[in-house]
N, C-alpha and C positions, 0 to 999 in steps of 0.2 A: 200574587199568587203565594199560596199557600206554601209552608215548608213541605217538602217530600223528602221521605226518608231516605238513607244510605241504601237501605234494602230494597225500597221500591224502584231507586235509582238502578240498582244492580239486576234486578228482575226484568226491568227493561232492557237493559244492557243484553243480557244472558238472550231473550227476546228476538232481540234484533240480529244475535251472532247466530241463533238458530235458525234464521232466516236469510241468512247469506250477507247481512250489512256486518261487514268485517273492517273496515275501514273509515276513515275519516271522509276520502272521498263518496265511498257509499254514503255515508249518514248524510252529509251535504246534498247528494241527489234525491234523497227521498222527497216524493211531493205525497200531498195529501191522499191523493188515489193509491199510492202505492204503500203508504202507512195503513191506510184502511182495508187494503186486501193482506195484511199480516194476521194469521189466526189468534182468536183470542183477543185482540188489542183492545185495550179500555182508554178511557175520557184520561185517566191519570195517565197511563204509557204516551198517549199522544202528548200531553203536557211535557212529561221528561224528554221526550223526542225534541220537542221544539227548544227546549232549554238546551239538550246536548248540541243541539246544530248550532245554535248561537253562541255559546261557551267554546266550542272547538273553532268555529271561526275566529272568535276574539283571541285564541290561543290561551284561554283560562279552564279548560276543561277539568283539567286535575283540582282545580280550588271550588267548581261546581261540583265535583263527585264528592270530594271530602267535605264539603259544606263549610267552606272557608269565606273571606270576606267578600270573594266574586258572586257567591251564591244569590240566587235570584233573577 
């Protein structure tokens, strides 16, 4: 997967928060149907959400957001 900028990650997190996704549990409970119901969701947002879910589950969220070694 292509590198996703910090700015895009931040925009996606803001979009999630604006739609009530404010915790790791909320993030993990997202399904494809619930993701597609988020207004103005883009394919890049979906890619970021999938990575956020993966890295949150692996306890490596900060590394992902900051673009560190665990990014990808």
